[in-house]
N, C-alpha and C positions, 0 to 999 in steps of 0.2 A: 536620541531626537527622530525615527523614520521619516523618511522624505520620501512623495510618492512621483508615480514617471511625470503624474502633473508640473509639480517640481521642477524637478531633474529637468525635462527639457524646460521653464522659466532659466535656468541657470546661466551664469556666463561660462563662456570658457575657461579664460584668462583673464586675467586685473594686471593693467602694461604696469608694467615699473621706468620703463627706461621715458627717457624724454617722448623721441619718434613719438611710441606706438600710441604710448597717455594722447597727442595730439590725436590720433587719427583715432581712437578710440572716446575725442568729445567732438568730433567732424561728427561718429557715427551719430551719438546723441543727441545732436545740434538738428541735424537734417532729416531723422526721424522726427524731431519737434515739430520740425515746420511742412513735415509732410502731415502729421498729423492734421495740421490747420487747413490745411487744403486741400485734401482728399477725403480725409477720417481714415476711422481705424478699418473697416472694413477694405479700402482701396492700397492702404501701404500694404508694399511690399518692398522684401530684403531689397530688392532689385534694383525700385526705387530710390533706396538708401542708399546702397551702393553709390548708388549716379548720382544722389546727391550728393554727399558726399568725395565724391572724387577719387576713391578706391571700388575696385573689384570686389565681386563678393563674394567668390572663396579669406581676400584680406575680411574681408565682415565676419566671413564664420568665424571664423579664427578666435571672433572674439565674443558672437553672439550665433545660437545656435537655429534661431528664428525670430520673423516679425516682433514678437510676441514677448522675445528674450533682452530685447532693445527696450520697449514700453512697458519691461517689469524692471526695467531700471532704471529709465525716467521713472518711473513712482515711484519709487524703494525710493531719489531722492529728492523728489520734491517732498513728499512724505516725511523725510527726516527732515528736513525746514519749515516744515508745518509743525514737526512736533517741539523741535527746540523753540519755538513760539509758544506752546502752550507751557513744557519746564521755566522759563524763563521769564514769563508770568509772573507762576508759583513760589519762583523763586524773592521776586521781586515785590511780590502784597501778600505773600502765607503768613500770617501769625494764629495763633490757635486762637488766641485772649480779642481777636481783632477782628472773627468771621468776617467783619459787613469791608475788609478794605478787599480782599480779596471777589465779595461779589459785586462789590459795585465797580471794580473794572472788566469784567467779559465781554464792554467790548467793545477793548481795546484787543486781547488775545484773536476774536473774532475781525478785528481790523486789521491785525498786526499779519491772519495764517490768507485775511481777502489779500492784501497787498503783493503777501509772498505767494500766490499764486496768481494774481495779476502779470507780474512780473516774471514769469518764466513764462519763456514763448512752449504755444500749448499745454499749458499751465492746465486751464480747461476741460480741452478734451484729454489729458489725462486723469485726469480725476471721473472723470467720465469713462472714458475706458473700463478703468477702473475699476467702475462700477456699475460695468455691464457686460465687458468681453469674459465665462466662464473661465478663461485660462489664467485672468489675472486680480479675482475677485474676492483669490484666497490674503495679496498680501497687503491691502486696503482691510479684511478683516480683521485681523495679523494687527495692524498699526491699528484698531480703534480698540481692540483689547487689550492690546499692552496700558497704549493711552487709558481707557475708564479702571483699567489695575491699580494705578500713577493718581489718580485722580480718587479712586474712592479712600482710599490711607490718607489722606489727605480730609476729605470731607466724612470721614468715619472720624477721625481726632473733630474739627469740630462741631460733628453733635453728638463727641464727648463720653462716645460705644465701639465698643468693636466694630472692624466689618464681617455687613453681616452679604447675604445675598439682598438685601432690598439696595443696600447702599452699593452695591458693582450695579444694578439693575439703574441703579440715578444714575448712575455714573454713564453708563455704559448710552446711558437717554440721552444724557448733559452732551458728552460725545458727539453721539452721533447727529444729533438735533442742529451742535453745532457746523461741525459740517455739511451739511444740511441747508440752513441760514447762508452759507459765504458761497457754496452752488449755486444758490439762488438770488445772492448778487451778482455772484457775473455771468448767470444762464439770462435771465430775464430784460429787455434792453428797454420794459417798459414802467421798470421801480429804477426808482432814486436807493442803487444801493446803504450807500451811509443811513438812511429808518427803516434796510430793512435786518441792518448790522444792529441798530442800536435800538428799536422796537425785539426784537429777539433776542439783545442780553437782557435783558429790561426781564424778560419771560422769563429765562432761566435761569433770573436771581428771584424772582419771585418764586421760583417755584425752589427752589434753595434755601429763602430765609423761613419760608414754615416748616424744612424744619433741624434749622439751625438755633437751639438759643444762643439771644441777648443780634441779634446779628441784622439787624435795621440797617438798608440800605439805604441813600441819598448817591441816586444814581446821576453819573454828572450829564 
């Protein structure tokens, strides 16, 4: 696989192995997460991150080449945790003979994704940066593509057909809409998060119910 110059600029320089180095690495990430909340992605800088982490800028550069690489690492960690929730959802509820089990628990995967994002310091700000900042967008897109490819395999089996371009598109729409619902619940304080997630889950389940034989869904 060819790695672009932009991708190289987002790569971490060193993965720490020794305990002291791991503590420094984690301090950098924690400082960046706090600063994203306080000053935003435009104003955050390696100088601010290093100062907050209690290290020198050269020490930060041992691990990350620039501020975007730090945010990229934060985003990768958050999306890994979010994607693991999806995989646990499939492992718990997927049954080719009982498609309604998976579809009736869409709220659960949305709620857990919301919770893990809320629990992460700067979770919303990290998600917004991955969506809005050019150098970081590819991480978000790659994660969504990977998740959609996995989901399409299960949904094609439920539809009793081979995976097709249409199935892949339906899966990708489901993934992107799911993340949009989570971000909507996080971003807008005038909305009740649980209501957003429950109604969104019902809409996604209804859309898939129309394409899957024998998938009558009783939403909780």
